[in-house]
C-alpha positions as CSV (number, residue, x, y, z in Angstrom):
1,M,0.0,-0.1,0.0
2,E,3.1,2.3,0.5
3,E,3.7,1.8,-3.2
4,F,0.0,2.9,-3.9
5,R,0.6,6.2,-2.0
6,R,4.0,7.0,-3.7
7,T,2.3,6.3,-7.0
8,Y,-0.7,8.7,-6.1
9,S,1.5,11.3,-4.9
10,R,3.9,11.1,-8.0
11,L,0.9,11.4,-10.4
12,C,-0.4,14.4,-8.5
13,K,2.9,16.2,-8.9
14,E,3.1,15.2,-12.4
15,S,-0.1,17.1,-13.1
16,G,1.2,20.0,-11.0
17,A,-1.2,19.5,-8.0
18,E,-0.5,18.7,-4.4
19,P,-2.0,15.4,-3.2
20,Q,-4.8,15.8,-0.6
21,E,-3.9,14.9,2.9
22,T,-7.3,13.4,3.7
23,V,-6.8,10.9,0.7
24,L,-3.3,10.1,1.7
25,Q,-4.4,9.4,5.4
26,Q,-7.2,7.1,4.0
27,M,-4.7,5.3,1.9
28,H,-2.5,4.8,4.9
29,Q,-5.4,3.2,6.6
30,L,-6.1,1.2,3.7
31,P,-7.2,-2.5,4.2
32,Q,-6.3,-5.3,2.1
33,G,-7.9,-4.8,-1.4
34,R,-10.3,-1.9,-0.3
35,L,-10.0,2.0,-0.8
36,D,-12.6,3.8,1.1
37,L,-12.7,7.5,0.3
38,A,-16.4,8.3,1.4
39,T,-17.4,11.7,2.5
40,Q,-14.0,13.1,1.1
41,S,-14.3,16.1,-1.2
42,L,-12.2,15.1,-4.1
43,T,-10.7,17.6,-6.5
44,V,-10.6,17.3,-10.3
45,D,-6.7,16.7,-10.0
46,T,-7.1,14.0,-7.3
47,C,-9.8,12.4,-9.5
48,R,-7.4,12.5,-12.6
49,A,-4.5,10.8,-10.6
50,L,-6.9,8.2,-9.3
51,G,-8.1,7.5,-12.7
52,K,-4.6,7.1,-13.9
53,L,-3.7,4.9,-11.0
54,L,-7.0,2.7,-11.3
55,Q,-5.7,2.0,-14.9
56,K,-2.5,0.0,-13.7
57,E,-3.6,-1.0,-10.1
58,A,-3.9,-4.7,-9.7
59,L,-4.8,-4.8,-5.8
60,L,-7.9,-3.0,-5.3
61,T,-11.1,-5.1,-5.6
62,E,-13.6,-2.4,-3.7
63,L,-13.7,1.2,-4.4
64,V,-15.9,3.3,-2.1
65,L,-16.5,7.0,-3.4
66,S,-19.8,7.7,-1.5
67,D,-20.9,11.3,-0.7
68,C,-17.6,12.7,-2.4
69,M,-19.5,15.5,-4.2
70,L,-17.7,14.6,-7.4
71,S,-17.8,17.3,-10.2
72,E,-18.8,16.2,-13.8
73,E,-15.2,16.2,-14.9
74,G,-13.9,14.4,-11.9
75,A,-16.5,11.6,-12.2
76,V,-15.8,11.3,-16.0
77,L,-12.0,10.9,-15.1
78,L,-12.5,8.4,-12.5
79,L,-14.9,6.5,-14.7
80,Q,-12.5,6.5,-17.7
81,G,-9.8,5.0,-15.5
82,L,-12.1,2.3,-14.4
83,C,-13.1,1.4,-17.9
84,V,-9.8,-0.6,-18.5
85,N,-9.4,-1.9,-14.9
86,T,-10.1,-5.6,-14.6
87,I,-9.6,-6.2,-10.8
88,V,-12.3,-3.9,-9.2
89,R,-15.5,-5.8,-8.3
90,F,-17.2,-3.3,-6.2
91,L,-17.9,0.4,-6.9
92,D,-20.0,2.7,-4.7
93,L,-20.9,6.2,-6.2
94,K,-23.7,6.9,-3.7
95,G,-24.6,10.5,-3.4
96,N,-22.4,12.3,-6.1
97,N,-25.3,14.1,-7.9
98,L,-24.1,12.5,-11.1
99,R,-25.7,14.2,-14.4
100,A,-25.9,13.8,-17.9
101,S,-22.0,13.4,-18.6
102,G,-21.7,11.0,-15.6
103,A,-24.5,8.9,-16.9
104,E,-22.7,8.6,-20.3
105,A,-19.5,7.8,-18.6
106,L,-21.4,5.1,-16.6
107,A,-22.7,3.8,-19.9
108,K,-19.1,3.7,-21.4
109,L,-17.8,1.9,-18.1
110,L,-20.6,-0.8,-18.4
111,R,-19.8,-1.3,-22.0
112,Q,-15.9,-1.6,-21.5
113,N,-15.5,-3.0,-18.1
114,K,-15.9,-6.7,-17.5
115,S,-14.9,-7.2,-13.8
116,I,-17.4,-4.8,-11.8
117,Q,-20.1,-7.0,-10.3
118,S,-21.8,-4.6,-7.8
119,L,-22.6,-0.9,-8.7
120,T,-24.1,1.5,-6.0
121,L,-25.7,4.6,-7.7
122,E,-28.1,5.8,-4.9
123,W,-29.0,9.6,-4.7
124,N,-27.7,10.7,-8.0
125,S,-30.7,11.8,-9.9
126,L,-29.8,10.1,-13.2
127,G,-33.4,9.7,-14.1
128,T,-33.7,13.3,-14.9
129,W,-31.5,13.1,-18.1
130,E,-33.6,10.9,-20.2
131,E,-31.2,10.5,-23.3
132,A,-28.2,9.9,-20.8
133,F,-30.2,7.3,-18.9
134,A,-31.3,5.7,-22.1
135,A,-27.5,5.2,-23.0
136,F,-26.8,3.9,-19.5
137,C,-29.8,1.4,-19.9
138,G,-28.3,0.4,-23.4
139,A,-25.0,-0.3,-21.8
140,L,-26.6,-2.3,-19.1
141,A,-28.3,-4.4,-21.7
142,A,-24.9,-5.3,-23.3
143,N,-23.1,-5.8,-19.9
144,G,-22.5,-9.4,-18.9
145,A,-20.5,-8.9,-15.6
146,L,-22.7,-6.7,-13.3
147,R,-24.7,-8.7,-10.6
148,Q,-26.1,-6.1,-8.4
149,L,-27.3,-2.5,-9.2
150,D,-28.5,0.1,-6.8
151,L,-30.6,2.9,-8.2
152,R,-32.5,4.3,-5.3
153,N,-33.5,7.9,-5.2
154,N,-32.5,8.6,-8.9
155,Q,-35.8,10.3,-9.9
156,I,-36.4,7.6,-12.4
157,S,-39.8,8.2,-14.2
158,H,-41.9,5.9,-16.2
159,K,-40.0,6.4,-19.3
160,G,-36.7,5.4,-17.5
161,A,-38.4,2.3,-16.3
162,E,-39.5,1.4,-19.9
163,E,-35.6,1.7,-20.8
164,L,-34.7,-0.4,-17.9
165,A,-37.3,-2.9,-19.0
166,L,-35.9,-2.9,-22.4
167,A,-32.4,-3.3,-21.0
168,L,-33.5,-6.2,-18.7
169,K,-34.9,-8.1,-21.6
170,S,-31.5,-8.4,-22.9
171,N,-29.3,-8.5,-19.9
172,T,-28.2,-12.1,-18.7
173,S,-26.2,-11.3,-15.9
174,L,-28.0,-8.9,-13.5
175,Q,-29.4,-10.5,-10.2
176,Q,-30.3,-7.8,-7.9
177,L,-31.8,-4.4,-8.8
178,D,-33.1,-1.8,-6.3
179,L,-35.5,0.8,-7.8
180,R,-36.9,2.2,-4.5
181,W,-38.0,5.7,-4.0
182,N,-38.3,6.7,-7.6
183,H,-41.1,8.0,-9.8
184,I,-41.7,4.9,-11.7
185,G,-45.6,5.0,-11.5
186,L,-48.3,2.6,-12.9
187,L,-46.9,2.7,-16.6
188,G,-43.3,2.1,-15.4
189,G,-44.4,-0.9,-13.3
190,R,-46.4,-2.4,-16.1
191,A,-43.3,-2.3,-18.3
192,L,-41.2,-4.0,-15.7
193,V,-43.7,-6.5,-15.3
194,N,-43.7,-7.1,-19.0
195,C,-40.2,-7.5,-19.2
196,L,-39.7,-10.0,-16.3
197,P,-40.7,-13.2,-18.4
198,S,-37.9,-12.5,-20.6
199,N,-35.4,-12.2,-17.9
200,R,-34.3,-15.4,-16.3
201,T,-31.3,-14.2,-13.9
202,L,-32.9,-11.4,-12.0
203,W,-34.2,-12.8,-8.7
204,K,-34.6,-9.5,-6.6
205,L,-36.2,-6.4,-7.7
206,E,-37.2,-3.7,-5.1
207,L,-40.1,-1.3,-6.0
208,A,-41.2,0.3,-2.8
209,G,-41.9,3.9,-2.8
210,N,-42.8,4.2,-6.4
211,S,-46.6,4.6,-6.4
212,I,-47.0,1.3,-8.0
213,P,-50.3,-0.6,-7.6
214,G,-50.3,-3.6,-5.3
215,D,-51.3,-6.2,-8.0
216,I,-48.2,-5.1,-9.9
217,L,-46.1,-5.3,-6.9
218,R,-47.4,-9.0,-6.3
219,A,-46.8,-9.8,-9.9
220,V,-43.3,-8.7,-9.6
221,E,-42.8,-10.6,-6.4
222,Q,-44.3,-13.7,-8.0
223,A,-41.7,-13.3,-10.9
224,M,-38.8,-12.9,-8.5
225,D,-39.9,-15.9,-6.6
226,H,-40.0,-17.7,-9.8
227,N,-36.7,-16.7,-11.0
228,Q,-35.3,-17.3,-7.6
229,D,-36.6,-20.7,-7.6
230,R,-35.3,-21.2,-11.1
231,Q,-32.0,-20.0,-10.0
232,T,-31.9,-22.5,-6.9
233,A,-33.1,-25.3,-9.3
234,F,-30.2,-24.2,-11.8
235,R,-27.5,-24.0,-9.1
236,E,-28.7,-27.5,-7.8
237,S,-28.6,-28.9,-11.3
238,Q,-25.2,-27.3,-11.8
239,A,-24.1,-28.8,-8.4
240,R,-25.3,-32.2,-9.3
241,A,-23.9,-32.1,-13.0
242,H,-20.6,-31.1,-11.3
243,V,-20.8,-34.2,-9.0
244,L,-21.7,-36.3,-11.6
245,S,-19.1,-35.2,-14.0
246,K,-16.6,-35.7,-11.1
247,E,-17.7,-39.3,-10.5
248,V,-17.6,-39.9,-14.1
249,R,-14.2,-38.4,-14.4
250,H,-13.2,-40.6,-11.4
251,L,-14.8,-43.8,-12.9
252,R,-13.0,-43.1,-16.2
253,E,-9.7,-42.6,-14.4
254,E,-10.2,-45.8,-12.4
255,K,-11.0,-47.7,-15.6
256,S,-8.1,-46.2,-17.3
257,K,-6.0,-47.4,-14.5
258,Q,-7.4,-50.7,-14.4
259,F,-7.1,-51.0,-18.0
260,L,-3.4,-50.1,-17.9
261,D,-2.7,-52.6,-15.0
262,L,-4.3,-55.3,-17.0
263,M,-2.3,-54.3,-20.1
264,E,0.9,-54.4,-17.8
265,T,-0.1,-57.7,-16.4
266,I,-0.9,-59.1,-19.9
267,D,2.5,-57.8,-21.3
268,R,4.2,-59.5,-18.1
269,Q,2.6,-62.7,-18.8
270,R,3.4,-62.4,-22.4
271,E,7.3,-61.8,-21.5
272,E,6.9,-64.8,-19.0
273,M,5.6,-66.9,-21.7
274,V,8.2,-66.0,-24.2
275,R,10.9,-66.7,-21.6
276,T,9.3,-70.0,-20.8
277,S,8.9,-70.9,-24.3
278,K,12.6,-70.1,-24.8
279,A,13.6,-72.1,-22.0
280,S,11.6,-74.9,-23.1
281,A,13.0,-74.6,-26.5
282,A,16.5,-74.6,-25.1
283,R,15.7,-77.5,-22.8
284,V,14.3,-79.4,-25.9
285,G,17.5,-78.4,-27.9
286,Q,19.6,-79.8,-24.9
287,L,17.4,-83.0,-24.8
288,Q,17.9,-83.4,-28.6
289,E,21.5,-83.0,-28.3
290,A,21.7,-85.4,-25.6
291,L,19.5,-87.8,-27.6
292,N,22.0,-87.3,-30.6
293,E,24.8,-88.0,-28.3
294,R,23.2,-91.2,-27.1
295,H,22.4,-92.2,-30.7
296,S,25.9,-91.7,-31.7
297,I,26.7,-94.0,-28.6
298,I,24.2,-96.5,-29.6
299,N,25.5,-96.5,-33.2
300,A,29.2,-97.0,-31.9
301,L,27.8,-99.9,-29.8
302,K,26.1,-101.3,-32.9
303,A,29.4,-101.0,-34.8
304,K,31.2,-102.9,-32.1
305,L,28.3,-105.6,-32.0
306,Q,28.8,-105.9,-35.7
307,M,32.5,-106.4,-35.2
308,A,31.7,-108.9,-32.5
309,E,29.1,-110.6,-34.9
310,A,31.8,-110.7,-37.7
311,A,34.2,-112.2,-35.3
312,L,31.7,-114.7,-34.1
313,A,30.5,-115.6,-37.6
314,L,32.9,-118.6,-37.6
315,S,31.6,-119.8,-34.3
316,E,28.0,-119.5,-35.4
317,Q,28.7,-122.4,-37.9
318,K,29.3,-124.6,-35.0
319,A,26.2,-123.5,-33.2
320,Q,23.5,-125.1,-35.5
321,D,22.6,-127.7,-33.2
322,L,21.8,-125.0,-30.5
323,G,18.6,-123.9,-32.6
324,E,16.4,-125.1,-29.7
325,L,18.3,-122.7,-27.3
326,L,17.8,-119.9,-29.7
327,A,14.0,-120.5,-30.1
328,T,13.7,-120.5,-26.3
329,T,15.5,-117.3,-26.4
330,E,13.3,-116.0,-29.1
331,Q,10.4,-117.0,-26.9
332,E,11.8,-115.2,-24.0
333,Q,12.5,-112.1,-26.2
334,R,8.9,-112.2,-27.5
335,S,7.7,-112.4,-23.7
336,L,10.0,-109.5,-22.9
337,A,8.5,-107.7,-25.9
338,Q,5.0,-108.1,-24.7
339,R,5.9,-107.1,-21.2
340,Q,7.2,-104.0,-22.7
341,A,4.4,-103.4,-24.9
342,K,2.1,-103.8,-21.6
343,E,4.4,-101.2,-19.9
344,H,4.2,-99.0,-22.8
345,R,0.2,-99.3,-22.9
346,L,0.3,-98.6,-19.0
347,E,2.4,-95.4,-19.6
348,Q,-0.1,-94.3,-22.4
349,Q,-2.9,-94.9,-20.1
350,E,-1.4,-92.9,-17.4
351,A,-0.5,-90.1,-20.0
352,A,-4.3,-90.2,-21.2
353,E,-5.4,-90.0,-17.5
354,R,-3.2,-87.0,-17.1
355,E,-4.6,-85.5,-20.2
356,S,-8.1,-86.0,-19.1
357,K,-7.4,-84.4,-15.7
358,L,-5.9,-81.4,-17.6
359,L,-8.9,-81.2,-19.7
360,R,-11.1,-81.5,-16.7
361,D,-9.2,-78.6,-15.1
362,L,-9.6,-76.6,-18.4
363,S,-13.4,-77.3,-18.4
364,A,-13.6,-76.3,-14.7
365,A,-11.9,-73.1,-15.6
366,N,-14.2,-72.6,-18.5
367,E,-17.2,-73.1,-16.1
368,K,-15.8,-70.5,-13.7
369,N,-15.5,-68.2,-16.5
370,L,-19.1,-68.8,-17.7
371,L,-20.3,-68.2,-14.0
372,L,-18.3,-65.0,-14.0
373,Q,-20.0,-64.0,-17.3
374,N,-23.4,-64.8,-15.9
375,Q,-22.4,-62.5,-12.9
376,V,-21.3,-59.8,-15.2
377,D,-24.6,-60.2,-17.2
378,E,-26.6,-59.9,-14.0
379,L,-24.7,-56.7,-13.1
380,E,-25.3,-55.4,-16.3
381,R,-29.0,-56.0,-15.8
382,K,-28.9,-54.5,-12.5
383,V,-27.2,-51.4,-13.9
384,K,-30.0,-51.1,-16.7
385,S,-32.6,-51.3,-13.9
386,Q,-30.7,-48.6,-11.9
387,Q,-30.6,-46.4,-15.1
388,D,-34.4,-46.7,-15.5
389,Q,-34.6,-45.6,-11.8
390,L,-32.4,-42.8,-12.6
391,F,-34.7,-41.7,-15.5
392,L,-37.7,-41.8,-13.0
393,T,-36.1,-40.4,-9.8
394,R,-33.1,-37.9,-10.5
395,Q,-32.9,-37.3,-6.6
396,E,-31.6,-40.9,-6.0
397,L,-29.0,-40.3,-8.7
398,T,-26.0,-40.2,-6.2
399,N,-27.2,-43.4,-4.2
400,T,-27.6,-45.3,-7.3
401,A,-24.4,-44.2,-8.9
402,A,-22.4,-45.3,-5.7
403,E,-24.2,-48.6,-5.6
404,L,-23.3,-49.1,-9.3
405,K,-19.8,-48.3,-8.5
406,M,-19.6,-50.6,-5.6
407,R,-21.1,-53.5,-7.7
408,A,-18.7,-52.9,-10.6
409,V,-15.8,-52.9,-8.1
410,Q,-16.9,-56.1,-6.5
411,A,-17.5,-57.8,-10.0
412,E,-14.0,-56.7,-11.0
413,E,-12.5,-57.9,-7.8
414,R,-14.3,-61.2,-8.4
415,L,-13.1,-61.3,-11.9
416,E,-9.7,-60.5,-10.8
417,L,-9.8,-63.3,-8.3
418,E,-11.2,-65.8,-10.8
419,K,-8.2,-64.8,-13.2
420,K,-5.7,-65.2,-10.5
421,R,-7.2,-68.7,-9.6
422,S,-7.2,-69.7,-13.2
423,R,-3.6,-68.3,-13.6
424,Q,-2.4,-70.5,-10.4
425,S,-4.1,-73.4,-11.8
426,L,-2.3,-72.9,-15.2
427,E,1.0,-72.3,-13.2
428,D,0.5,-75.5,-11.1
429,A,-0.2,-77.5,-14.4
430,E,3.0,-76.0,-15.9
431,H,4.8,-77.1,-12.8
432,L,3.5,-80.6,-13.0
433,R,4.5,-80.9,-16.6
434,F,8.1,-79.7,-15.8
435,K,8.3,-82.3,-13.0
436,E,7.0,-85.0,-15.4
437,V,9.6,-84.0,-18.2
438,E,12.5,-84.0,-15.5
439,H,11.1,-87.4,-14.2
440,M,11.2,-88.8,-17.6
441,T,14.6,-87.4,-18.3
442,R,16.0,-88.8,-15.1
443,H,14.4,-92.2,-15.9
444,L,15.9,-92.0,-19.4
445,E,19.3,-91.1,-18.0
446,E,19.1,-93.9,-15.5
447,S,18.0,-96.4,-18.0
448,E,20.8,-95.3,-20.3
449,R,23.4,-95.5,-17.6
450,A,22.2,-99.0,-16.6
451,M,22.3,-100.0,-20.4
452,Q,25.9,-98.6,-20.8
453,E,27.0,-100.6,-17.5
454,R,25.2,-103.7,-18.9
455,V,27.0,-103.3,-22.2
456,Q,30.4,-102.7,-20.5
457,R,29.9,-105.9,-18.3
458,L,28.8,-107.8,-21.5
459,E,32.1,-106.3,-23.2
460,A,34.3,-107.5,-20.2
461,V,32.5,-111.0,-20.4
462,R,33.4,-111.4,-24.1
463,L,36.9,-110.2,-23.5
464,S,37.3,-112.8,-20.8
465,L,35.8,-115.6,-23.0
466,E,38.1,-114.5,-25.7
467,E,41.0,-114.8,-23.4
468,E,39.8,-118.2,-22.2
469,L,39.4,-119.3,-25.9
470,S,43.0,-118.0,-26.8
471,R,44.4,-119.9,-23.8
472,A,42.5,-123.2,-24.6
473,K,44.0,-122.9,-28.0
474,A,47.5,-122.2,-26.8
475,V,47.1,-125.1,-24.5
476,A,45.9,-127.3,-27.4
477,L,48.8,-126.4,-29.5
478,S,51.3,-126.9,-26.8
479,E,49.7,-130.2,-26.0
480,R,49.7,-131.1,-29.7
481,S,53.3,-130.2,-30.0
482,Q,54.1,-132.4,-26.9
483,A,52.2,-135.2,-28.4
484,E,54.0,-134.9,-31.8
485,E,57.4,-134.9,-29.5
486,E,56.3,-137.9,-27.7
487,L,54.9,-139.5,-31.0
488,I,58.5,-139.0,-32.4
489,K,59.9,-140.4,-29.2
490,A,57.5,-143.3,-29.2
491,K,58.4,-144.3,-32.7
492,N,61.9,-145.0,-31.2
493,Q,60.3,-147.0,-28.3
494,V,58.7,-150.2,-28.0
495,R,55.3,-151.0,-29.8
496,L,53.5,-151.5,-26.5
497,E,54.7,-148.3,-25.2
498,E,53.4,-146.9,-28.6
499,Q,50.0,-148.3,-28.1
500,Q,49.8,-146.9,-24.4
501,R,50.9,-143.6,-25.6
502,L,48.1,-143.7,-28.3
503,A,45.6,-144.4,-25.7
504,H,46.9,-141.7,-23.6
505,L,46.6,-139.4,-26.6
506,E,43.1,-140.3,-27.2
507,E,42.2,-139.6,-23.9
508,K,43.7,-136.2,-24.3
509,L,41.8,-135.6,-27.6
510,R,38.7,-136.4,-25.8
511,L,39.4,-133.8,-23.1
512,L,40.3,-131.4,-25.9
513,A,36.9,-132.0,-27.6
514,Q,35.2,-131.5,-24.4
515,A,37.0,-128.1,-24.0
516,R,36.1,-127.4,-27.4
517,D,32.4,-128.0,-26.6
518,E,32.8,-125.8,-23.6
519,A,34.2,-123.1,-25.7
520,Q,31.4,-123.3,-28.2
521,S,28.7,-123.2,-25.3
522,A,30.5,-120.1,-23.9
523,C,30.3,-118.6,-27.4
524,L,26.6,-119.5,-27.7
525,Q,26.1,-117.8,-24.3
526,Q,27.9,-114.7,-25.5
527,K,25.8,-114.6,-28.6
528,Q,22.7,-114.7,-26.3
529,V,24.0,-111.9,-24.2
530,V,24.7,-109.9,-27.5
531,A,21.0,-110.6,-28.6
532,D,19.7,-109.6,-25.1
533,A,21.9,-106.2,-25.7
534,Q,20.5,-105.6,-29.1
535,A,16.9,-106.3,-27.6
536,R,17.6,-103.7,-24.8
537,A,19.2,-101.2,-27.5
538,S,15.9,-101.6,-29.6
539,Q,13.7,-101.0,-26.5
540,L,15.7,-98.0,-25.3
541,G,15.4,-96.6,-28.9
542,R,11.5,-97.0,-28.7
543,Q,11.4,-95.4,-25.2
544,V,13.5,-92.5,-26.8
545,E,11.1,-92.1,-29.7
546,G,8.2,-92.2,-27.1
547,L,9.8,-89.5,-25.1
548,R,10.3,-87.4,-28.2
549,R,6.8,-88.0,-29.0
550,R,5.7,-86.8,-25.5
551,L,8.0,-83.8,-25.8
552,E,6.1,-82.7,-28.9
553,E,2.8,-83.5,-27.2
554,L,3.7,-81.3,-24.4
555,Q,5.0,-78.5,-26.7
556,Q,1.5,-78.7,-28.6
557,E,-0.2,-78.4,-25.1
558,L,2.1,-75.2,-24.4
559,S,1.1,-73.8,-27.6
560,N,-2.7,-74.3,-26.8
561,K,-2.2,-72.8,-23.6
562,D,-0.7,-69.8,-25.0
563,Q,-3.6,-69.6,-27.5
564,E,-6.1,-69.9,-24.6
565,K,-4.2,-67.2,-22.7
566,A,-4.4,-64.9,-25.7
567,A,-8.2,-65.5,-26.1
568,E,-8.8,-64.8,-22.5
569,V,-6.7,-61.4,-22.9
570,T,-8.9,-60.5,-25.9
571,R,-12.0,-61.4,-24.1
572,V,-11.0,-59.2,-21.1
573,R,-10.2,-56.4,-23.5
574,L,-13.6,-56.6,-25.1
575,E,-15.4,-56.6,-21.8
576,L,-13.5,-53.5,-20.9
577,Q,-14.4,-52.0,-24.2
578,E,-18.0,-52.9,-23.6
579,Q,-17.9,-51.3,-19.9
580,N,-16.5,-48.1,-21.5
581,G,-19.2,-48.2,-24.1
582,R,-21.8,-48.5,-21.5
583,L,-20.4,-45.6,-19.5
584,Q,-20.3,-43.4,-22.5
585,A,-24.0,-44.5,-23.2
586,E,-24.8,-43.5,-19.5
587,L,-23.0,-40.1,-20.1
588,T,-25.0,-39.5,-23.3
589,A,-28.2,-40.5,-21.4
590,Q,-27.4,-38.2,-18.6
591,E,-26.7,-35.3,-21.2
592,A,-30.0,-36.0,-22.9
593,L,-31.7,-36.0,-19.4
594,K,-30.0,-32.5,-18.9
595,E,-31.3,-31.4,-22.2
596,K,-34.7,-32.6,-21.6
597,A,-34.8,-30.9,-18.2
598,A,-33.6,-27.7,-19.7
599,A,-36.1,-28.1,-22.5
600,L,-38.8,-28.6,-19.9
601,E,-37.7,-25.7,-17.9
602,R,-37.8,-23.5,-21.3
603,Q,-41.4,-24.9,-21.7
604,L,-42.3,-24.3,-18.1
605,K,-41.0,-20.6,-18.4
606,V,-42.9,-20.1,-21.6
607,I,-46.0,-21.6,-20.2
608,A,-45.6,-19.5,-17.0
609,S,-45.1,-16.2,-19.2
610,D,-48.2,-17.2,-21.3
611,H,-50.0,-17.9,-18.3
612,R,-49.0,-14.6,-16.5
613,E,-49.9,-12.7,-19.8
614,A,-53.2,-14.5,-19.8
615,L,-53.8,-13.7,-16.3
616,L,-52.9,-10.0,-16.8
617,D,-55.2,-10.0,-19.9
618,R,-58.0,-11.8,-17.8
619,E,-57.4,-9.1,-14.8
620,S,-57.7,-6.3,-17.4
621,E,-60.8,-7.8,-19.1
622,N,-62.4,-8.3,-15.5
623,A,-61.5,-4.6,-14.7
624,S,-63.1,-3.5,-17.9
625,L,-66.1,-5.8,-17.3
626,R,-66.4,-4.4,-13.8
627,E,-66.4,-0.8,-15.0
628,K,-69.1,-1.7,-17.7
629,L,-71.1,-3.4,-14.9
630,R,-70.7,-0.2,-12.7
631,L,-72.0,1.9,-15.8
632,K,-74.8,-0.5,-16.3
633,Q,-75.7,-0.5,-12.8
634,A,-75.7,3.4,-12.8
635,E,-77.7,3.4,-16.0
636,I,-80.4,1.0,-14.6
637,A,-80.6,3.1,-11.2
638,R,-81.0,6.2,-13.4
639,I,-83.7,4.5,-15.5
640,R,-85.4,3.4,-12.3
641,D,-85.3,6.9,-11.0
642,E,-86.8,8.2,-14.2
643,E,-89.5,5.5,-14.2
644,A,-90.3,6.3,-10.6
645,Q,-90.6,9.9,-11.4
646,R,-92.6,9.2,-14.5
647,A,-94.9,7.0,-12.3
648,S,-95.2,9.7,-9.6
649,F,-96.1,12.3,-12.3
650,L,-98.6,10.1,-14.0
651,Q,-100.2,9.2,-10.5
652,N,-100.3,12.8,-9.6
653,A,-101.9,13.6,-13.1
654,V,-104.4,10.9,-12.5
655,L,-105.4,12.0,-9.0
656,A,-105.6,15.5,-10.5
657,Y,-107.8,14.3,-13.2
658,V,-110.0,12.4,-11.0
659,Q,-110.4,15.3,-8.4
660,G,-111.1,17.8,-11.1
661,S,-113.7,15.7,-13.1
662,P,-117.6,16.0,-13.1
663,L,-118.0,12.7,-11.7
664,R,-116.6,13.7,-8.4
665,T,-119.5,16.3,-8.2
666,L,-122.2,13.7,-9.0
667,S,-120.6,11.1,-6.6
668,P,-122.3,10.8,-3.1
669,Q,-120.3,12.2,-0.2
670,K,-118.7,9.7,2.2
C-alpha cells in the first residue's frame, strides 16, 4: 500500500497539483484490497490521478466513493480510468449528484469493463436526464458481468423504467436491482412486469416507494420468486452435474488405471510366456543334443556289436545244433517284448489320464469363466434397472451411482480373483508338466546308464571268454606239439609203449573235444548276451522315440495354453471396451436428461409467461367488465329513478284528473 501512496503522490505532482492529505490518510489506513474515500471532497486533480492509478492498479477489488460530491469532470476521469481496470469488483458512487455526462461515462464503463459485479448509484438523480439514462440502460443491456445494481432515489420516471425494462430483456447477468423511492408509477411498473418473463437471471427487484399498485407489486414478487426458484434449481442442477462429472471422471480414471494395469499384467504374462517358451526350446534343444549323443553312442555300440558278430561268424557255424536254445531265447524275447508293450500301454493310459485331468481342469476353469460372465450379465441387468430408476427419480442419482460403482468394483474384484485362480491352476499344471519331463529325463538317463553298464559288463565277459578261448587254443597247440614230440619219441620206443601212448593221446583228444564243446557253449552264451543287448538297445530306442513324441505333445499343449491365454486377454479387452461403451451411453443418457430438463424448464417458463400474460389480460378484462357493470348499474338506477318520477307524475296527474272531473261532483259524499 505504500507503493500505492507513492504512485498517487507522483501522479499528482506530474499533473502540477498537491496530493490531498485526507486521501493520503485514507490510503495509509487502507485495508487489504479496499479503498474507502467516502465523505471526502475529491478535487479534479485527485480524480485525474486516481483515474490514471486505477488503470494500472492490480490490488484493489473494492472502491468506495460515496458522498464525495464529485464534479462532472472528476467523475468522468475516474470512470475512464475504471474502463480498462480488470480487478475492481465493487464500486460505490452514492450521493455524488451525477448528471448527463456522468450517466454517459457510466454507460461507457458498463460497455468496456468486464469485472465490476456490484454498482451502487443511490442519490444521483440519473433519471432526470432521459437521453443519458437511455444510453446507460443500453450499456446495461450489453453488460455481462454486473450482478447487483442500486438505483435508489434517482428520480427515475416511467420512461426511464421503460428503458430499464428494455435493458432487462437483453441482460443475462444482473441478479439484484434496487429501484426504491423513484417516480416509476403505474406505466413504469407495467413495463417492468412485462419484461420480467424475458429475464431469467434477476431474482430480486425492489420497487417500494414508486406509487405502483399492489397487484403489479405482487406480480413482480411472483416473478422474482419464480426466478429465484429457477436460480436455485439451476444451481442445484449445476452442483449435481458437477458431482456427476466428477464421479464420471473418477470412474474413467479408475477404468483407465485398471485397463493399464491389465495391459501391464498381460505384457508381463506375455514376457513370461516368451521366457518360458525360450527356456523350453533351449531345454528341448539340450534334450535333442543328448539324444543325438546317445544315438551316436548306440551307433558305436552297434558297430562294435557288428564287429563282434563278424568275429563270431565262424563260431555260429558250429552253433547250428543249438537252434532249440535260440528258439527258447526268441520266446523269451517275445515275452519281454509283450511285457514292454504292456508297460508302454500302461504309460499311455497314465498319459491319457493326465490329459483327461488337464481337460477337466480346463473345463472347470471354463465353467468358472461362464459363471463370471453370468455374474457380469446380472450386474449389467442391475445397472440397466438402476438407469431406469435414474430416469424416474433424479434425486436418488448419487445413491444409485455409488451402488453401481460398488457393484462394479466387486465384480471386477471377483473377476480378478477368478483370473488369479485360473492363472494359479495354469502355473500348477505347468509345474507338474516340468516335473514329469524332469522325471522322464531322469528315468531315461538312469536307463541309459544301466544299459551302458550292462554293455560294459557284456564287453568284459566277451573279452574274458576270448582270453579263455585263446588260452585253450594255446594249451591245445602246446599239447599237440608235446604229443608230436612224444610220438617221435614213441617211434623209437617199443610198440607196446606206443599203444599205451596212443591210448593216452586219445584220452587227451577227448578232453580237448570237451574243452572245445565248452568253448562253443561259452560262445553261444555270449551270442545270447549280445542278442539281449540288441533287444535292450531297440527297447531304449523305442523309449527315446516315445519321449520325443511326449515332448512334442507337451509343446503342443503349451502352444494351446498360449492360445487360450491370448483368447482370455482378448475377451477381457472386449469386456473393458463394452464397459467403456456402457459408461459412454450413460453419459449420453445423462446429457440427454439434462437437455430434456432444460427443454422442460424452457417450456415451463414459456407456459408461465403465457399464463402470466393471460392472467394480466384476464385481470384487465375483469377490470373493464367491472367498469362496464358499474356503468350499467348506474344506468339502471338512473332509469329506475326516471321511471319512478314518471310513475309519480302519472299518479299525480291521474289524481288531479280524478279530483277535477264532473264525476266527483255527482258522486255521493262519504
